[in-house]
C-alpha positions as a Markdown table, in Angstrom:
| # | Residue | x | y | z |
|---|---|---|---|---|
| 1 | Unk | 9.3 | -1.9 | -6.9 |
| 2 | Unk | 5.7 | -1.6 | -5.7 |
| 3 | Unk | 6.1 | 1.8 | -4.4 |
| 4 | Unk | 7.7 | 3.1 | -8.1 |
| 5 | Unk | 4.9 | 1.0 | -9.9 |
| 6 | Unk | 2.5 | 2.8 | -7.9 |
| 7 | Unk | 3.7 | 6.0 | -8.2 |
| 8 | Unk | 3.8 | 5.6 | -12.2 |
| 9 | Unk | 0.6 | 4.0 | -12.1 |
| 10 | Unk | -1.2 | 6.9 | -10.3 |
| 11 | Unk | 0.8 | 9.7 | -12.5 |
| 12 | Unk | -0.2 | 8.2 | -15.3 |
| 13 | Unk | -4.1 | 8.1 | -14.4 |
| 14 | Unk | -3.7 | 12.0 | -13.8 |
| 15 | Unk | -2.0 | 12.5 | -16.8 |
| 16 | Unk | -4.7 | 10.4 | -18.5 |
| 17 | Unk | -7.2 | 12.7 | -17.1 |
| 18 | Unk | -5.4 | 15.7 | -17.5 |
| 19 | Unk | -4.9 | 15.1 | -21.5 |
| 20 | Unk | -8.9 | 14.2 | -21.5 |
| 21 | Unk | -9.4 | 17.3 | -20.0 |
| 22 | Unk | -7.3 | 19.2 | -22.4 |
| 23 | Unk | -8.9 | 17.5 | -25.7 |
| 24 | Unk | -12.5 | 17.8 | -24.2 |
| 25 | Unk | -12.1 | 21.4 | -23.7 |
| 26 | Unk | -10.4 | 22.1 | -27.4 |
| 27 | Unk | -13.7 | 20.0 | -28.8 |
| 28 | Unk | -15.8 | 22.1 | -26.7 |
| 29 | Unk | -14.0 | 25.5 | -27.7 |
| 30 | Unk | -13.8 | 23.9 | -31.6 |
| 31 | Unk | -10.1 | 24.7 | -31.3 |
| 32 | Unk | -7.6 | 23.1 | -33.7 |
| 33 | Unk | -5.5 | 22.4 | -30.6 |
| 34 | Unk | -7.8 | 19.2 | -30.5 |
| 35 | Unk | -6.3 | 18.0 | -34.0 |
| 36 | Unk | -3.1 | 18.6 | -32.9 |
| 37 | Unk | -1.3 | 15.0 | -33.4 |
| 38 | Unk | 0.3 | 14.7 | -30.0 |
| 39 | Unk | -3.1 | 14.8 | -28.5 |
| 40 | Unk | -3.9 | 12.1 | -30.9 |
| 41 | Unk | -1.2 | 10.1 | -29.9 |
| 42 | Unk | -0.3 | 10.8 | -26.0 |
| 43 | Unk | -3.7 | 9.3 | -25.0 |
| 44 | Unk | -2.8 | 6.0 | -26.1 |
| 45 | Unk | 1.1 | 5.9 | -24.5 |
| 46 | Unk | -0.4 | 7.0 | -21.5 |
| 47 | Unk | -3.4 | 3.8 | -21.7 |
| 48 | Unk | -0.2 | 1.4 | -22.4 |
| 49 | Unk | 1.4 | 2.7 | -19.0 |
| 50 | Unk | -1.7 | 2.4 | -17.2 |
| 51 | Unk | -2.3 | -1.3 | -18.1 |
| 52 | Unk | 1.5 | -2.5 | -17.9 |
| 53 | Unk | 1.5 | -0.8 | -13.9 |
| 54 | Unk | -2.1 | -2.1 | -13.3 |
| 55 | Unk | -1.0 | -5.5 | -14.7 |
| 56 | Unk | 2.5 | -5.6 | -13.3 |
| 57 | Unk | 1.4 | -4.6 | -9.8 |
| 58 | Unk | -1.1 | -7.3 | -9.7 |
| 59 | Unk | 1.4 | -9.9 | -10.3 |
| 60 | Unk | 3.8 | -8.3 | -8.3 |
| 61 | Unk | 1.7 | -7.9 | -5.0 |
| 62 | Unk | 0.0 | -11.1 | -5.9 |
| 63 | Unk | -2.9 | -10.1 | -2.9 |
| 64 | Unk | -5.5 | -9.0 | -5.0 |
| 65 | Unk | -8.2 | -11.4 | -6.4 |
| 66 | Unk | -8.5 | -11.8 | -10.0 |
| 67 | Unk | -11.9 | -10.4 | -9.6 |
| 68 | Unk | -10.2 | -7.4 | -8.0 |
| 69 | Unk | -8.2 | -6.8 | -11.4 |
| 70 | Unk | -11.3 | -7.8 | -13.7 |
| 71 | Unk | -13.3 | -4.9 | -11.9 |
| 72 | Unk | -10.6 | -2.4 | -12.1 |
| 73 | Unk | -9.9 | -3.3 | -16.1 |
| 74 | Unk | -13.5 | -2.8 | -16.6 |
| 75 | Unk | -13.9 | 0.6 | -15.1 |
| 76 | Unk | -10.6 | 1.5 | -17.5 |
| 77 | Unk | -12.0 | -0.1 | -20.3 |
| 78 | Unk | -15.3 | 2.1 | -19.4 |
| 79 | Unk | -13.6 | 5.3 | -18.8 |
| 80 | Unk | -11.7 | 5.0 | -22.2 |
| 81 | Unk | -15.3 | 4.2 | -24.1 |
| 82 | Unk | -16.4 | 7.4 | -22.5 |
| 83 | Unk | -13.6 | 9.3 | -23.2 |
| 84 | Unk | -13.8 | 8.1 | -26.8 |
| 85 | Unk | -17.7 | 9.2 | -26.8 |
| 86 | Unk | -17.1 | 13.1 | -25.2 |
| 87 | Unk | -14.1 | 13.9 | -27.6 |
| 88 | Unk | -15.0 | 11.9 | -31.1 |
| 89 | Unk | -18.8 | 10.4 | -31.3 |
| 90 | Unk | -20.6 | 13.3 | -29.4 |
| 91 | Unk | -22.1 | 15.5 | -31.7 |
| 92 | Unk | -23.4 | 18.1 | -29.5 |
| 93 | Unk | -22.0 | 20.1 | -26.3 |
| 94 | Unk | -24.7 | 18.5 | -24.5 |
| 95 | Unk | -23.8 | 14.9 | -25.4 |
| 96 | Unk | -19.8 | 15.9 | -24.8 |
| 97 | Unk | -20.7 | 16.9 | -21.2 |
| 98 | Unk | -22.6 | 13.8 | -20.6 |
| 99 | Unk | -19.3 | 11.7 | -21.9 |
| 100 | Unk | -17.3 | 14.2 | -19.8 |
| 101 | Unk | -19.5 | 13.3 | -16.6 |
| 102 | Unk | -19.5 | 9.5 | -17.2 |
| 103 | Unk | -15.8 | 9.3 | -17.8 |
| 104 | Unk | -15.6 | 11.6 | -14.3 |
| 105 | Unk | -17.8 | 8.9 | -12.6 |
| 106 | Unk | -15.7 | 5.6 | -14.0 |
| 107 | Unk | -12.6 | 7.4 | -13.1 |
| 108 | Unk | -14.2 | 7.7 | -9.6 |
| 109 | Unk | -15.5 | 4.7 | -9.5 |
| 110 | Unk | -12.2 | 2.6 | -10.3 |
| 111 | Unk | -10.1 | 4.7 | -8.0 |
| 112 | Unk | -12.6 | 3.5 | -5.0 |
| 113 | Unk | -12.3 | 0.1 | -6.6 |
| 114 | Unk | -8.0 | 0.6 | -6.2 |
| 115 | Unk | -8.0 | 1.8 | -3.2 |
| 116 | Unk | -10.6 | 0.1 | -1.4 |
| 117 | Unk | -9.2 | -3.4 | -2.5 |
| 118 | Unk | -12.7 | -5.0 | -3.5 |
| 119 | Unk | -14.1 | -6.0 | -6.3 |
| 120 | Unk | -16.7 | -4.5 | -7.7 |
| 121 | Unk | -18.9 | -7.6 | -8.6 |
């Protein structure tokens, strides 16, 4: 059960970053692809899968602290906010690239928390 949840979770995290890169590139190029309905809905579905699998893994394994889960959730929220900044709120390409770098940094920090099994706090 744990391994299946872990694989689903990691696949969803990877998919979220791939979809983000597609939307980011489309927004930089001002492509109509960025306005496709599937690219507006898919991230929310993927984020839900990420959250559900993370919480289910935490409950199932029961070996990680609440601080560990809170650290991962905080990193995830900041990752999603950085994506929103890069693809929706930023007005210039420079601001979009800053959002890209921020999203990538939060993704790496959250992954390091996950793999190290140590909380950020």
